[in-house]
GUVEXKOL-340351 format. One record per residue: residue in one letter; x, y, z of N, C-alpha, C in turn; residue number from 1. Coordinates in Angstrom, 1 decimal. Example, Ala and Ser with C-alpha at 12.3 -4.5 7.8 and 13.67 -1.06 7.14 Angstrom:
// GUVEXKOL-340351
+---+--------+--------+--------+--------+--------+--------+--------+--------+--------+-----+
: r :   n_xx :   n_yy :   n_zz :  ca_xx :  ca_yy :  ca_zz :   c_xx :   c_yy :   c_zz :   k :
+---+--------+--------+--------+--------+--------+--------+--------+--------+--------+-----+
: a :   13.2 :   -5.7 :    7.8 :   12.3 :   -4.5 :    7.8 :   13.2 :   -3.3 :    7.8 :   1 :
: s :   12.8 :   -2.2 :    7.1 :   13.7 :   -1.1 :    7.1 :   12.9 :    0.0 :    7.9 :   2 :
+---+--------+--------+--------+--------+--------+--------+--------+--------+--------+-----+
// end
This chain:
// GUVEXKOL-340351
+---+--------+--------+--------+--------+--------+--------+--------+--------+--------+-----+
: r :   n_xx :   n_yy :   n_zz :  ca_xx :  ca_yy :  ca_zz :   c_xx :   c_yy :   c_zz :   k :
+---+--------+--------+--------+--------+--------+--------+--------+--------+--------+-----+
: x :    0.8 :   -1.2 :    0.0 :    0.0 :    0.0 :    0.0 :    0.9 :    1.2 :    0.0 :   1 :
: x :    0.5 :    2.2 :   -0.8 :    1.3 :    3.4 :   -1.0 :    1.0 :    4.4 :    0.2 :   2 :
: x :    2.0 :    5.1 :    0.5 :    1.9 :    6.2 :    1.5 :    1.0 :    7.3 :    1.0 :   3 :
: x :    0.3 :    8.0 :    1.8 :   -0.5 :    9.1 :    1.4 :    0.3 :   10.2 :    0.7 :   4 :
: x :    1.6 :   10.4 :    1.1 :    2.4 :   11.4 :    0.5 :    2.8 :   11.1 :   -0.9 :   5 :
: x :    2.6 :    9.8 :   -1.3 :    2.8 :    9.4 :   -2.7 :    1.5 :    9.4 :   -3.5 :   6 :
: x :    0.5 :    8.8 :   -2.8 :   -0.8 :    8.7 :   -3.5 :   -1.5 :   10.1 :   -3.9 :   7 :
: x :   -1.4 :   11.0 :   -2.9 :   -2.1 :   12.3 :   -3.2 :   -1.5 :   13.0 :   -4.4 :   8 :
: x :   -0.2 :   13.2 :   -4.5 :    0.4 :   13.9 :   -5.6 :    0.1 :   13.1 :   -7.0 :   9 :
: x :    0.2 :   11.8 :   -6.9 :   -0.1 :   11.0 :   -8.1 :   -1.5 :   11.2 :   -8.6 :  10 :
: x :   -2.4 :   11.2 :   -7.6 :   -3.9 :   11.3 :   -7.9 :   -4.1 :   12.7 :   -8.5 :  11 :
: x :   -3.5 :   13.7 :   -7.9 :   -3.7 :   15.1 :   -8.3 :   -3.1 :   15.3 :   -9.7 :  12 :
: x :   -1.9 :   14.7 :   -9.9 :   -1.3 :   14.8 :  -11.3 :   -2.1 :   14.1 :  -12.3 :  13 :
: x :   -2.7 :   13.0 :  -12.0 :   -3.5 :   12.3 :  -13.0 :   -4.8 :   13.1 :  -13.3 :  14 :
: x :   -5.4 :   13.7 :  -12.2 :   -6.6 :   14.5 :  -12.4 :   -6.3 :   15.7 :  -13.3 :  15 :
: x :   -5.1 :   16.4 :  -13.1 :   -4.8 :   17.5 :  -13.9 :   -4.5 :   17.1 :  -15.4 :  16 :
: x :   -3.8 :   16.0 :  -15.6 :   -3.5 :   15.5 :  -16.9 :   -4.8 :   15.1 :  -17.6 :  17 :
: x :   -5.7 :   14.5 :  -16.9 :   -7.0 :   14.0 :  -17.5 :   -7.8 :   15.3 :  -17.9 :  18 :
: x :   -7.9 :   16.2 :  -17.0 :   -8.6 :   17.5 :  -17.3 :   -8.0 :   18.2 :  -18.5 :  19 :
: x :   -6.7 :   18.2 :  -18.6 :   -6.0 :   18.8 :  -19.7 :   -6.3 :   18.1 :  -21.0 :  20 :
: x :   -6.4 :   16.7 :  -21.0 :   -6.7 :   16.0 :  -22.2 :   -8.2 :   16.2 :  -22.6 :  21 :
: x :   -9.1 :   16.3 :  -21.6 :  -10.5 :   16.6 :  -21.9 :  -10.7 :   17.9 :  -22.5 :  22 :
: x :  -10.0 :   18.9 :  -22.0 :  -10.2 :   20.3 :  -22.5 :   -9.5 :   20.6 :  -23.8 :  23 :
: x :   -8.3 :   20.0 :  -24.0 :   -7.5 :   20.3 :  -25.2 :   -7.9 :   19.5 :  -26.4 :  24 :
: x :   -8.4 :   18.3 :  -26.1 :   -8.8 :   17.3 :  -27.1 :   -7.7 :   17.2 :  -28.2 :  25 :
: x :   -6.5 :   16.6 :  -27.8 :   -5.5 :   16.5 :  -28.8 :   -5.9 :   15.6 :  -30.0 :  26 :
: x :   -5.5 :   16.1 :  -31.2 :   -5.8 :   15.3 :  -32.4 :   -7.3 :   15.1 :  -32.6 :  27 :
: x :   -8.1 :   16.0 :  -32.0 :   -9.6 :   15.9 :  -32.2 :  -10.2 :   14.7 :  -31.5 :  28 :
: x :   -9.5 :   14.2 :  -30.5 :  -10.0 :   13.1 :  -29.7 :  -11.3 :   13.5 :  -29.0 :  29 :
: x :  -12.1 :   12.5 :  -28.8 :  -13.3 :   12.7 :  -28.0 :  -12.9 :   12.8 :  -26.5 :  30 :
: x :  -13.7 :   13.5 :  -25.8 :  -13.4 :   13.7 :  -24.4 :  -13.4 :   12.4 :  -23.6 :  31 :
: x :  -14.1 :   11.4 :  -24.1 :  -14.1 :   10.1 :  -23.4 :  -12.8 :    9.5 :  -23.4 :  32 :
: x :  -11.9 :    9.7 :  -24.4 :  -10.6 :    9.1 :  -24.4 :   -9.7 :    9.6 :  -23.3 :  33 :
: x :   -9.8 :   10.9 :  -23.0 :   -9.1 :   11.5 :  -21.9 :   -9.5 :   10.9 :  -20.6 :  34 :
: x :  -10.8 :   10.8 :  -20.4 :  -11.3 :   10.3 :  -19.2 :  -10.9 :    8.8 :  -19.0 :  35 :
: x :  -11.0 :    8.1 :  -20.1 :  -10.6 :    6.6 :  -20.1 :   -9.1 :    6.5 :  -19.8 :  36 :
: x :   -8.3 :    7.4 :  -20.3 :   -6.8 :    7.4 :  -20.0 :   -6.6 :    7.7 :  -18.5 :  37 :
: x :   -7.3 :    8.6 :  -17.9 :   -7.2 :    8.9 :  -16.5 :   -7.6 :    7.8 :  -15.7 :  38 :
: x :   -8.7 :    7.2 :  -16.0 :   -9.2 :    6.0 :  -15.2 :   -8.2 :    4.8 :  -15.3 :  39 :
: x :   -7.7 :    4.6 :  -16.5 :   -6.7 :    3.6 :  -16.7 :   -5.4 :    3.8 :  -15.9 :  40 :
: x :   -5.0 :    5.0 :  -15.9 :   -3.8 :    5.4 :  -15.1 :   -4.0 :    5.1 :  -13.6 :  41 :
: x :   -5.2 :    5.5 :  -13.1 :   -5.5 :    5.3 :  -11.7 :   -5.5 :    3.8 :  -11.4 :  42 :
: x :   -6.1 :    3.0 :  -12.3 :   -6.1 :    1.5 :  -12.0 :   -4.7 :    0.9 :  -12.2 :  43 :
: x :   -4.0 :    1.4 :  -13.2 :   -2.6 :    0.8 :  -13.5 :   -1.7 :    1.1 :  -12.3 :  44 :
: x :   -1.8 :    2.3 :  -11.7 :   -0.9 :    2.6 :  -10.7 :   -1.3 :    2.1 :   -9.3 :  45 :
: x :   -2.5 :    1.5 :   -9.3 :   -3.0 :    0.9 :   -8.0 :   -3.6 :    1.9 :   -7.1 :  46 :
: x :   -3.9 :    3.1 :   -7.6 :   -4.5 :    4.1 :   -6.7 :   -5.9 :    3.8 :   -6.4 :  47 :
: x :   -6.6 :    3.1 :   -7.2 :   -7.9 :    2.5 :   -7.0 :   -7.9 :    1.1 :   -7.5 :  48 :
: x :   -8.8 :    0.3 :   -6.9 :   -8.9 :   -1.1 :   -7.3 :  -10.1 :   -1.2 :   -8.2 :  49 :
: x :  -10.2 :   -2.3 :   -9.0 :  -11.4 :   -2.5 :   -9.8 :  -12.6 :   -2.5 :   -9.0 :  50 :
: x :  -12.6 :   -3.1 :   -7.8 :  -13.7 :   -3.2 :   -6.9 :  -14.2 :   -1.8 :   -6.5 :  51 :
: x :  -13.3 :   -1.0 :   -6.1 :  -13.6 :    0.4 :   -5.7 :  -14.2 :    1.2 :   -6.9 :  52 :
: x :  -13.7 :    1.0 :   -8.1 :  -14.2 :    1.6 :   -9.3 :  -15.6 :    1.2 :   -9.6 :  53 :
: x :  -15.9 :   -0.1 :   -9.5 :  -17.2 :   -0.6 :   -9.8 :  -18.2 :   -0.2 :   -8.7 :  54 :
: x :  -17.8 :   -0.2 :   -7.5 :  -18.7 :    0.2 :   -6.4 :  -19.0 :    1.7 :   -6.5 :  55 :
: x :  -18.0 :    2.5 :   -6.8 :  -18.3 :    3.9 :   -6.9 :  -19.2 :    4.2 :   -8.1 :  56 :
: x :  -19.0 :    3.5 :   -9.2 :  -19.9 :    3.7 :  -10.4 :  -21.3 :    3.2 :  -10.0 :  57 :
: x :  -21.4 :    2.1 :   -9.3 :  -22.8 :    1.6 :   -8.9 :  -23.5 :    2.6 :   -8.0 :  58 :
: x :  -22.7 :    3.2 :   -7.1 :  -23.4 :    4.2 :   -6.2 :  -23.9 :    5.4 :   -6.9 :  59 :
: x :  -23.2 :    5.8 :   -8.0 :  -23.6 :    7.0 :   -8.7 :  -24.3 :    6.6 :  -10.0 :  60 :
: x :  -24.9 :    5.4 :  -10.1 :  -25.5 :    5.0 :  -11.3 :  -26.6 :    5.9 :  -11.8 :  61 :
: x :  -27.4 :    6.5 :  -11.0 :  -28.4 :    7.4 :  -11.4 :  -27.8 :    8.6 :  -12.2 :  62 :
: x :  -26.8 :    9.2 :  -11.6 :  -26.1 :   10.3 :  -12.3 :  -25.5 :    9.9 :  -13.6 :  63 :
: x :  -24.8 :    8.7 :  -13.6 :  -24.2 :    8.2 :  -14.8 :  -25.2 :    8.0 :  -15.9 :  64 :
: x :  -26.3 :    7.4 :  -15.5 :  -27.3 :    7.1 :  -16.5 :  -28.0 :    8.3 :  -17.1 :  65 :
: x :  -28.2 :    9.3 :  -16.2 :  -28.7 :   10.6 :  -16.6 :  -27.8 :   11.3 :  -17.6 :  66 :
: x :  -26.5 :   11.3 :  -17.3 :  -25.5 :   11.9 :  -18.2 :  -25.4 :   11.2 :  -19.5 :  67 :
: x :  -25.5 :    9.9 :  -19.5 :  -25.5 :    9.1 :  -20.7 :  -26.7 :    9.4 :  -21.5 :  68 :
: x :  -27.8 :    9.4 :  -20.9 :  -29.1 :    9.8 :  -21.7 :  -29.0 :   11.2 :  -22.3 :  69 :
: x :  -28.5 :   12.1 :  -21.5 :  -28.3 :   13.5 :  -22.0 :  -27.4 :   13.6 :  -23.2 :  70 :
: x :  -26.3 :   12.8 :  -23.1 :  -25.3 :   12.8 :  -24.2 :  -25.9 :   12.2 :  -25.5 :  71 :
: x :  -26.7 :   11.1 :  -25.3 :  -27.3 :   10.4 :  -26.4 :  -28.4 :   11.4 :  -27.0 :  72 :
: x :  -29.2 :   12.0 :  -26.2 :  -30.2 :   12.9 :  -26.7 :  -29.6 :   14.1 :  -27.4 :  73 :
: x :  -28.5 :   14.7 :  -26.9 :  -27.9 :   15.8 :  -27.6 :  -27.2 :   15.4 :  -28.9 :  74 :
: x :  -26.7 :   14.1 :  -29.0 :  -26.2 :   13.6 :  -30.2 :  -27.3 :   13.5 :  -31.3 :  75 :
: x :  -28.4 :   13.0 :  -30.9 :  -29.5 :   12.8 :  -31.8 :  -30.1 :   14.1 :  -32.3 :  76 :
: x :  -30.2 :   15.1 :  -31.4 :  -30.7 :   16.4 :  -31.7 :  -29.7 :   17.1 :  -32.6 :  77 :
: x :  -28.4 :   17.0 :  -32.3 :  -27.3 :   17.6 :  -33.2 :  -27.4 :   17.0 :  -34.6 :  78 :
: x :  -27.5 :   15.7 :  -34.7 :  -27.6 :   15.1 :  -36.0 :  -28.8 :   15.5 :  -36.8 :  79 :
: x :  -29.9 :   15.9 :  -36.1 :  -31.1 :   16.3 :  -36.8 :  -30.9 :   17.7 :  -37.4 :  80 :
: x :  -29.9 :   18.5 :  -36.9 :  -29.7 :   19.8 :  -37.4 :  -30.3 :   20.9 :  -36.6 :  81 :
: x :  -30.9 :   20.5 :  -35.5 :  -31.7 :   21.4 :  -34.7 :  -30.8 :   22.6 :  -34.1 :  82 :
: x :  -29.6 :   22.2 :  -33.7 :  -28.7 :   23.2 :  -33.1 :  -28.2 :   24.2 :  -34.2 :  83 :
: x :  -28.0 :   23.8 :  -35.4 :  -27.7 :   24.7 :  -36.5 :  -28.9 :   25.6 :  -36.8 :  84 :
: x :  -30.0 :   25.0 :  -36.9 :  -31.2 :   25.8 :  -37.1 :  -31.4 :   26.9 :  -36.0 :  85 :
: x :  -31.3 :   26.4 :  -34.7 :  -31.5 :   27.3 :  -33.6 :  -30.5 :   28.4 :  -33.6 :  86 :
: x :  -29.2 :   28.2 :  -34.0 :  -28.2 :   29.2 :  -34.1 :  -28.5 :   30.2 :  -35.2 :  87 :
: x :  -29.1 :   29.8 :  -36.2 :  -29.5 :   30.8 :  -37.3 :  -30.7 :   31.6 :  -36.9 :  88 :
: x :  -31.7 :   31.0 :  -36.3 :  -32.9 :   31.6 :  -35.9 :  -32.8 :   32.6 :  -34.7 :  89 :
: x :  -32.0 :   32.1 :  -33.8 :  -31.9 :   32.9 :  -32.5 :  -30.9 :   33.9 :  -32.6 :  90 :
+---+--------+--------+--------+--------+--------+--------+--------+--------+--------+-----+
// end
């Protein structure tokens, strides 16, 4: 088990790097790839276990499902051209 003085800076560093990937979107990558890289780094370095990751996701399943539904809805609406139309009209 890692000492708190090692875990905390590693976790903060991964968070900052993940946020940077999400905001900068290098090579036009989707934001999900940055989040996946951050999660993979946390798991690979042993900062969280698979069990902790699954339990945390299960506890927040309502929020995760709502965000997933919102992303799907916005993708469908975007594909329909509504946002382009609304930008012209408004």
